[in-house]
N, C-alpha and C positions, 0 to 999 in steps of 0.2 A: 496514711494515704487515703483520702476520701474519694469515693466514687460519686460522680454527679450525673445521674441519668438524664438523658435528653427528655424534654417535655413531649416529644412525639415518638416515644418508643413504639407505639403501635404501627408506625409507618416505616420501621426498619425491616431488614430481612429476618424477621422473628423466627419463623419456622426453619429457615436454613441454619441459623446459628444454634437453635435448640437441638436440631437433628445432629449437627456436628458435635455438640457438647455431650448430649445424652447417649450417643452411640459410640463415642470415642473410647479408645483403649483406657484412658485416664478414668473415665466414668465407670467403666465395667471393673477395672482393677480396684477402684476405690471401695467397692462392695466388700473386699476381702482384707486388703492391707492398706493402712494409712501411713502417711509420713510422720504422724504424731500419735501419741497414745492418751491425749487429754479427752476424756469422755464427754465433757461438756462441749468442747470445741467441735468434736466429731458430730455430736447431736445437732449443733447449730448448722454445720456444713451439710448434713443430710436433709435438714429442713430446707435449706436453700435449694438443694437439688430437687426436692419435691415441688418447690415453688416454680422452679424453671419448667418442670414437667407440666404444670398447670398454667404456664405462660405468664406468671405473675413476676415480671422482671424486677421491679423495684423491691418487692418483698425478698426475692432471692438475693439481691445485692445486699440488703440489710443484714440477712442471715450470715452471708460470707464475710462481711466486714466485722460483725460481732465475733465470728470464729477467729479472725485474725487478731482482734484485740486480746483474745485469750492465748493465741499461739501465733505470733508474728511469722514464724518459720513453717506454718501450715502450707506445704507445697500445693496441695489440691485447691485450696481456697484461693491462693494467689494466682493459680493458673486459670481458674474459672473467672475471676475478676479481670484478669489480663485478656482473656478471650472476649469477654463482653466489652471491655474498653476498645479493643481492636476492632470489633465489629461497628462501634460507633464512631470510629475514626480518630479516637483519642490515643494516638500512638505513643506519645510520650508517657502518658499514665500507664498504658499497657505495658510498656517496657519496664517500668518500675515494678509492677507486679511479677512479670516473667523473671526479672533479675533476682527478685526476692526469692522466687521459687528455686532457681538453679543455684543460688549461692549456698544454700544449706545442703542440698543433695544434687550435685551436677548430673549424675547419671540416673536419677530416679525417673525422670520423664524427658528423654533425649529430644523428642520433637520440639521441646520448648526452645532448644538452641537454634533450631532451624527457623522457627517463628521470629526469634529475636534477630537472626540474620536478615530475614525479609523486612523487618520493621527498620532496622538500622540502615539497610540499603535504601528503603524509601525515603527515610529522613536525612539521607546524605551523609551519614556517619560511616564512611566506607572502610576505615581501618578497623573499627569495632565490628562492622558486618563481617569482614573477612575472618576475624577471630571467632565469631559465632558460628559461622559456616564450618570452619575448620574443626572446631570443638564438636559440632554435631557429627561430622564425618568420622571423627576419631572415636567417639563414644557409641555411636549408633551402628548396629550391625543388621538391622531388620528392615528399615524402611527404604527399600531400593528405589521406589518412585521419588521419594524426597531426596535420596542421594543424587539423582540426576538433576533435580531442581537446585540443590545446594551447589553442585558443580557449575551450573549456569549462573547462580548468584555470584560465585567467585569470578567467573568470567566477566560479569557485569562490573564487579568491583575493579578489577584490573583495567577494563576499558575506561571506566570513568576517571579513575585516578590518572591514567595516562592522558585522557582528553583534557582534564583540568590542567595538567602540567604542560600541555602543548596546545593552547588555544589557537584556532584559526582566526585570520583577520575577519572582522565583522563590524561594520559601521553603517547600520541601517539608516536610511533617510526617509522621512515621511513624504509621501507623494503630494502633499499639500491640500489646501481647502477646496481646490477645484474638484478633487476626487473624493476626499474624505469629509465626513460630516459627524454629527453627534451620534448618529446611528451606526450600525455595523456595516462595514464594507469588507468583502472577502471574495475568494474564488475568482482571481483575475484570469484573463485570457488575452493574448496579445498577437497581433498579426505579425507576419515575418518581417515587414519593414519597420516594426516598432512604432507605427503612427497611430494605431487604433487600439484602445484598451476597452475591453468589455468586462464588467464585474458584477457581482451580486450585492445588492443592498437590502438589508432587512430593517424595517421601520414599523412603528405601531400604526395600526389602521383602525379607526373607530368603526364599530359595527353599526349597520343601519337600523337594526331592530332593538338594540339595547345601548346602554350607555358605556358598556365595556369596550375594550380594545383587544385586538389580536395582532400578532405580528404578520407582516406581509413581506414576501421576498420578490423583488423585481430586478430586471436587468437594467444597467446604466452603461452608457458609452461616452468616451471622451477621445479626442484626437489631439495629437501633438502639434502645437502651433509653430509659427515661423520663428518665434523666440525660444523654441525648445522647451516650452512650458505647456502643461496639459490645459485644455480648455475646460470650462465648467461642464461637469458630467451631466448628461440629460437622460431621463428615463426613456428607454426604447419604446416605440409605439406599438399598438396592436398591429398584427395579431401575435407578435412575439410575447409581449406581456399581456396579462389578463387579470381578472380579479382573483384568480387562484395564485398559488405560489409557484414561481419558477426560479431555478437556481442550478448550481453545479454544471456549468456550461463549458464548452470548448468551441473555438472558432478554427476554420481552416486557415491556411497560410495567407490566402488572399482576402479573408474576411467575408467571403460569400456564403459559407456554409456554417451554420451554428447547430450543434447538437447539445441538448440540455436535458435537465431532469424535471419532471412534473409528477406530483403524487395525487392519487385519488381522482383522477379524471375519468369521465364516463367511458372512454375508449381504452382505458388502461387495462393491463393484464394482471398487475399485482399492486403492491403498496406504492412503489415508485417506478416509473418507466422512463425510458429514454425517447426523446422526440427530436425531429430534425426540421429545420426550416432553411430556405435558400433566399439570398438577396439578389435582386436584379435591379440595378440602378440604386435607388434609395428605398425601394419597397421590399419588404420581407413577405415570403409566402406564408400560408397558414401552416402551423406546425403539424407534423403527421407523426404518429407512433411508428417506431422502427420495426414493429411487428413481432410475431412469435419466435422468430429465430433468435432475436436478442432479448426481448422482454418475457419475463415469466411471472408466476405468482409470487416470486420472491422480490427482493429489493435490488433494483438496478440504478446506478447513479454514477456521478463523477466521471464523465467520459473525456478522452483525449484522442485526437485524430493524428494519424501519421502524415508526413509531408505530402504524399501523393493522394491523401484522402481515402485510401482504400483499406486501411487497417485501423480498427476501432479498439481501443483499450478502455476498460470500464471497471467499476466495482460492483460486486454482487455477493449476497450471502446464499445463493442458490445451492442446491445439492451438488455433491461432487467436488466440493472444495476441501481445503486442508484446515480450515478453522472457522473463525467468525466471518469477517469480510475478506474476500480474496480478489486478486486482480485476474481479469479474464480478457480474452482477445478474439475478434472475429474479423473476417476479410470480406471485402466486396467482390463478389464473383458474378459476372454477367448481370450487373444491376441489382444484385440481391446480397444481403448479408448472410454469410455462412453460419453454421452452428458454432457458437462460442467455445473456446478451449481455454482451460486453466493454464496460467503461466507457469505452474509447476512448483515443486518444493524449494527450489533455489530462491524464488521470489516470495512465495506464500508460506505462512507458518501457521501454528495453531492459534495465533493471535489475530490481529486485524491489520490488513494492508489496505491503504486508502489513498485518495487524492493523487492518482498517477498523472504524469505529464511526460509525454514523448517529445524530445527535442526535434527541431527541424533537421538535425543530422541523421534522423531515423535510426540512431544507434545508441542513444543515451536516454534511459528511463529514470525519472525521478518519481519517488513515492514516499508515503509516510507509513510507519509500522511500529506497532508496540510489541511485535513478536521477535524481531531481531535484537541482538545485543545493542544497547544504546544508553542514553542518559536518563531514560525513564519516560513514561507516557508515550506519546506518539513522536518518534523521531523521523527526521528527513534522511532519506537514503538515495543512492543512485546505483544503477546496474547497467553495464554496457553489453550490447548485442555482440556475440561472438561470431566467428566465421561460419559456424554451423547453425546459425540462427537461435542458439540457446543463449541464456543470459549468465553473465558473470555473477560471482558472489557479491551481494549488495555491499556497498561502502557507506558507512555513516558520514554525514557531512561535517561532523565535528562540533565541539563546544567553542563558542557560545551560540552558534547557529541553533544547535539543539541544547535543550535544557532539561530539567526534571519535569517540565510541563508538557503540553501537547504542541507540537510544531507540524503544521499541515499546509497544504495549498501553495506550493511553490512552483513558479514557472520561470523559464530562463529565456533571455533574448536570443535572437538568431545568431548574433555575434558571439554568444556564449560567455560573456564577461559580466553580465548583470542579471540579477534574479529579483523577482518581485514575489512578496509573500504578505500574509495578513497576520497581525498580532494585536493583542489587547494588553500587552505588558510593557509597552514602550511609551506610555503617555498618549500623545497625539490629540485628536480632535474629539474623540468620543470613546466608543467601545472598541470594536476591531477596526483597525485602519490598514491601509495598504502602504507597504514600504518597499524601497529598492535598496539593494546593496551590491557591492562588487563581489562576485563569486570567487572564492579561492581557486588558484590555479589548478589544484589536484581535482577539484570538483567540477571543472568545466567540461562541456562536451566539445565536440568538433565544431569549429567556427563555420558559420553558414553565411554566404552572401545571398543576394537575390537580384533579379532583373525586374524592372518595373517600367510600365509605360502604357501606351494605348495602341490598339489595332484599328486601322481605318482602311477603307477603299482608297487606293492610290489616286484615283481620278476624282472621286466625289468628296473624299474626306469623311464619308459616313462611317460611323463606328460599326465594327464587325465582331461577331461572337466566334472568333477563330479558336481552333483547338491547339493546344501546346503539348509538346512531348519533349522532355529532356532525357537523353540517353547517355549512359556511360559508355564511351567509345571503347574502352579496354574490354569490358565484359559483354557489351550489347544489351545490358539490362536497362529497362526503362526506370529511371529514378523518380521522375515527376510527370504527372499528367494533369492538365488543368484547362479551363476554358476562359477566355475573356468575357467580361460582363456583356451580355447581349444588348444592354440599353446604352452604355457609354464606351464600351470597347476597352475598359481599363483591365489591367492584369498585374499580378504579382507572382513571380516564380522563384522559388528558393533553389539555391545551387550549393549543395554541400561541398566542403573543400576537399582538396587532395585527389581530384579526379579531372579527367578531360572529358568535357561534355559536348554533345551535339544537341542543338536546339532546333526543332522544327515547328514552324507555325503554319497551319493549314486550314483551308476552308474550302468547301466544295465550290467549284467554279472559278477558283483562283489558283495562281501558282503559289507554291509553298515558299516560305522564307527560311533561310538557313543562317545559323550563327554558330560560332565555335567559342567555348569558354575553357581556356587552358588554366586549370587551378592546381595542378599537380605540385607546384612549388609553393602553395599556400593560398590563403584566402585574401583577396585584395581589401584594402581598408574601406574603399568606397563601393557602393553597389553599382550595378549596370542600369543606367537610365536610357532605355531605347524605345523609341516609337516605331512601330512596324506598319508600313504601308503595303498592302498586298495588291498585286496586279491581277486582273482577270486573265483567263486563258485566252490570249489573243496573239495574233501573228505579230512578230517583232518584239514581244516581251522576252526578257532574259532573267536567268537566275545564276548568280554566282554560288558554286557548290563549295561552301567554306569548310566542309568536312570531308573532302577528298584529299588523301595524303599520299605522298611518295617520299622515299628516302632521298636525301640530298643528291642531285646529279643523276638520279635513277627514275625509271618509268614504270616499275612494278607497283601495282596498287597495294597499299598496306591494309591489313585487316580492319583497321579502324575506319576505313572508307566505306565498308559494306553497309553501315546503317544508312548513310546518306544516299548511297546509290540505290538502296532498296526503296527510298522515297521517289526516286526518278522512275524506277520501274512501276511503282504503284500509280504515279501520275499517268504514265503512258498507257498502262492498262485500263485506267479509268476514262481515258480519252483516246479510244483506238484509232481515230483518224489523225491524231496529231503527229507531225513531223518536226524533228529538232536538229539543229547543227551544234556540234560540240566544238569548243574553241579552247586550246591550251595556250597559257601565257607563262612567261618567266620573268625573273628580275634581270638586271644587266651584269651580274657577276659572271665572268667567263667570256668566251668568244661568242659574237653574235651568231655565227653559223652553228656552233654547238647548241646554243640556246634555242635556235629555230628547230633543230632536229629533236632536241629533248621535248619541246612543247608539242611537236607532231606526235611523238610516240606516246606521251602521256594522254593526249586526246584520243589516240587510238586505243590505249589501254581501257579507257572508259567505255568507248565504242564496243570493244570486244566483250566486256563484261555484260553490257546491256543485251548484246546478242546472245550471250550464254544463258541469259535469264528469259529467253523466249521472245525478245523484241525483234521484230522483223528488220533486217538490215536495210530494207528500202525506206524505212521511216528515220534513218539516222545518217548523219554526215559528220565528218570531223576535219579539223584543220589546226595546224599549229601557227602561232603568230610570234613566237619567241619573246624578245624584249621590246617589240615595236609599239606596243599599246599599254604603256604604264598608266595606272590609275592613282599612283602615290609617288612620293619622292624616293628615289632609289638610293639616296644618300643616308637613309636611316634603316635600321634593321626592321622596324615596324612597317615602313614603307615597302621595303623589299618583300616582306611577308604577304602584304596585300597584292603585290604585283604577281606573286606566284599563285596562279589561280586556274581553275577550270570553270568555264561558263557554258551554259547551253541557251540557245535562242530558238523560239518557235518560228519555224519557217513556213508552215502550212497547217491549217486546221482541217 
């Protein structure tokens, strides 16, 4: 077995391998007892050790090889050459030397079995790796640290064998030449409606002062056309892109906020910092550093933003973590980011956790890790948020989504059935390309739909920058807050499934708009496309309270009504001279007299609640109209639901 040293030995981890070899138990023990008694071979071996000590690697290799020619079963010489080959990445040759060492004397140096297990695992020989680990654990009684590593190796073997025997569906499709080029495309980000894709492209840029080139990273954007095909990606204009590198970005659900990574900027706190910019209409604001609460002298990168835009997850190697790169989280509190907290040992390991993506359901976190049991390298995992806001044990997405290489940078559509990721292993147009694939059922998040449209003034048609608030009616928790674009009034609001939501659209000087989204029975296939026209606070204007609820045939307010009625109280408190009339309406099921009485009592129930909240009774009036003023067809359940309503009208300002 000939050893062929690399021409660039001086550029290897020379001192680390020397230290490991020269201070190892093998080296120290070799001064007293050798595995052979051939004096000439021993002398050659000792000369090789001295050459190692003097950092003359080629000479050391030559001595060890000559020693093996005299004594092929010289355990120490085989192990030395095995270590050197392993450090050079020549694993197959390293394994030959190690097997030659343990074949003659299996228990002479038991850590060799562990090293063989590690190399067999790395090269995909799982059955042989298992045998080596088990032999090490059987023969070795001293190396407790390596015992734990060997047990972990056995877990990896079992996982990978099972994953290979049970592959998950995986049919990636290239996103095409409109997105991908001969350069690198990676780190995708997608709006909730799936219509806008932002990604990072790395390409060579010729330097102005020399003839050499350097890689530049910039953001590119593409939109989904009417033919369901991506438009030609365009470089985003300044001030988002600059002559420096920008990358590792995320965008908010409506595409109006982008947080990204930039390194080495004058206003930076460390190596790489997080920055934010905001889009109004078609223009982006100048990026601003997120500040000392988020950025430190360490490395901060790869952000992902929660559905409400108030929780930021990112990657950092700052102090206080569990390993190399960890996942951290901070929240927006009163307009400022809180001090970040580590996601803890369930998510983070002594290895590296990177490329997080929090889905629009706000419950499912995808990330990559080389510290959790997987196929090797960086694998993709998911973890789900539990009821106490902790995270579940990460689940590997499976083979062949994960392989022995590095898999990173995965995002998932709002519908939860499709994932986009980058890869340089599938052919494509160039280096790294973006691909889409159907996510296996087990790896899917909760499906999310969305509401999309434009807010305008009801009279003038002028776009309005109204505030949106989506509230879970069962818990009263605000699920989503957003604002329509101040330039064009457009908005996108995500609606996670399996909840009953109240939507409130409000702007100062206008009556609020109310919608109800009943999603407890599942997420609809199609999104809600709704244009909202707000009326100014003027006499004669009305609001239908779509989130005031009663039991069938009864007039006691249900708890789910309190969110909406709180908005009415807020409106009246903000307009202390306003007077309103409450009107109750029913469908035509039952006797007209009974419906008339029921509508009267329901209107009074709302009246009584408002009075209980401090609204003066002389500002309120109520009346029931029964079934006499339908607004929809009573022959359908949907129509009857619309006719059962509570309305208030401004009667005096």
